[in-house]
C-alpha positions as CSV (number, residue, x, y, z in Angstrom):
1,X,13.3,33.4,-6.8
2,X,13.0,30.1,-8.6
3,X,12.6,28.3,-5.3
4,X,9.2,29.8,-4.6
5,X,8.1,30.0,-8.3
6,X,6.3,26.7,-8.6
7,X,4.0,26.1,-5.6
8,X,2.1,23.2,-7.1
9,X,3.0,19.7,-6.0
10,X,4.3,17.3,-8.6
11,X,1.9,14.3,-8.7
12,X,3.3,11.1,-10.3
13,X,1.1,8.7,-12.0
14,X,-0.2,5.7,-10.0
15,X,-0.4,3.6,-13.2
16,X,2.8,1.7,-12.4
17,X,1.0,0.2,-9.4
18,X,-2.3,-0.6,-11.1
19,X,-2.9,-4.4,-11.4
20,X,0.1,-5.3,-9.2
21,X,0.1,-7.4,-6.0
22,X,2.5,-6.9,-3.1
23,X,3.1,-9.4,-0.2
24,X,4.3,-9.0,3.4
25,X,5.3,-12.3,5.0
26,X,6.6,-10.8,8.3
27,X,3.5,-10.1,10.4
28,X,2.9,-9.3,14.0
29,X,0.0,-11.7,14.1
30,X,1.2,-15.2,14.9
31,X,-1.6,-16.9,13.1
32,X,-1.2,-14.8,9.9
33,X,0.8,-16.4,7.1
34,X,1.0,-13.1,5.0
35,X,-0.7,-9.8,4.1
36,X,-1.4,-8.7,0.5
37,X,-2.0,-5.4,-1.1
38,X,-3.8,-5.7,-4.5
39,X,-3.7,-2.5,-6.5
40,X,-6.9,-3.1,-8.5
41,X,-6.9,0.2,-10.3
42,X,-5.0,3.5,-10.7
43,X,-6.5,4.8,-7.4
44,X,-8.0,1.7,-5.6
45,X,-6.3,-0.9,-3.4
46,X,-7.5,-3.9,-1.4
47,X,-5.7,-5.3,1.6
48,X,-5.9,-9.1,2.2
49,X,-4.8,-11.4,4.9
50,X,-4.1,-15.2,4.8
51,X,-4.4,-17.0,8.1
52,X,-2.5,-20.2,8.6
53,X,-5.6,-22.1,9.7
54,X,-7.8,-21.0,6.7
55,X,-7.6,-21.9,3.0
56,X,-8.9,-18.7,1.6
57,X,-7.5,-15.1,1.9
58,X,-9.8,-12.6,3.7
59,X,-10.2,-9.1,2.5
60,X,-9.2,-6.8,5.4
61,X,-9.9,-3.4,3.8
62,X,-10.4,-1.5,0.6
63,X,-9.3,2.1,0.1
64,X,-8.5,4.8,-2.4
65,X,-4.9,5.8,-2.7
66,X,-2.8,8.5,-4.3
67,X,0.9,8.6,-5.2
68,X,3.0,11.7,-4.8
69,X,6.6,11.2,-5.8
70,X,7.5,8.1,-3.6
71,X,4.8,8.7,-1.0
72,X,1.6,6.6,-1.1
73,X,-1.4,7.9,0.9
74,X,-4.2,5.4,1.6
75,X,-7.6,6.6,2.7
76,X,-10.7,4.6,3.9
77,X,-13.4,6.8,5.2
78,X,-11.8,8.7,8.1
79,X,-8.8,6.4,8.3
80,X,-5.5,7.4,6.7
81,X,-2.2,5.6,6.4
82,X,1.0,6.2,4.5
83,X,3.7,4.2,2.8
84,X,7.0,4.9,1.1
85,X,7.2,3.3,-2.4
86,X,10.2,2.1,-4.3
87,X,10.2,-0.2,-7.3
88,X,11.3,-3.1,-5.0
89,X,9.4,-2.4,-1.8
90,X,6.4,-0.6,-0.2
91,X,7.1,0.3,3.5
92,X,3.6,0.9,5.0
93,X,2.9,2.2,8.5
94,X,-0.3,0.4,9.5
95,X,-1.6,0.3,13.1
96,X,1.7,1.6,14.5
97,X,3.9,-0.9,12.8
98,X,6.0,-0.7,9.6
99,X,5.2,-3.6,7.2
100,X,7.4,-4.2,4.2
101,X,5.6,-5.4,1.1
102,X,7.5,-6.8,-1.9
103,X,6.1,-7.2,-5.4
104,X,4.6,-10.6,-6.0
105,X,5.1,-12.4,-9.3
């Protein structure tokens, strides 16, 4: 049967995300102006937060990521979170809440 013939998962390239920045301006934190995800390389991402009372953004995390079809998996040591990717939006589930990131610039 063709349905069972190919057991390998199709992995899409993460190159389309490399060197892009995504912003989420709707946060649960009242003192946060926005969150950023900077895809610094094909498999490396940094998360940043800009607080209203500070001039500089602060790096919140750095992680490796992989892209399988439209699913993004982020892993930092033992922590794992996932997101759904479209060309217009990344819907990430972080700390029990869904955050919508939009391509910046």
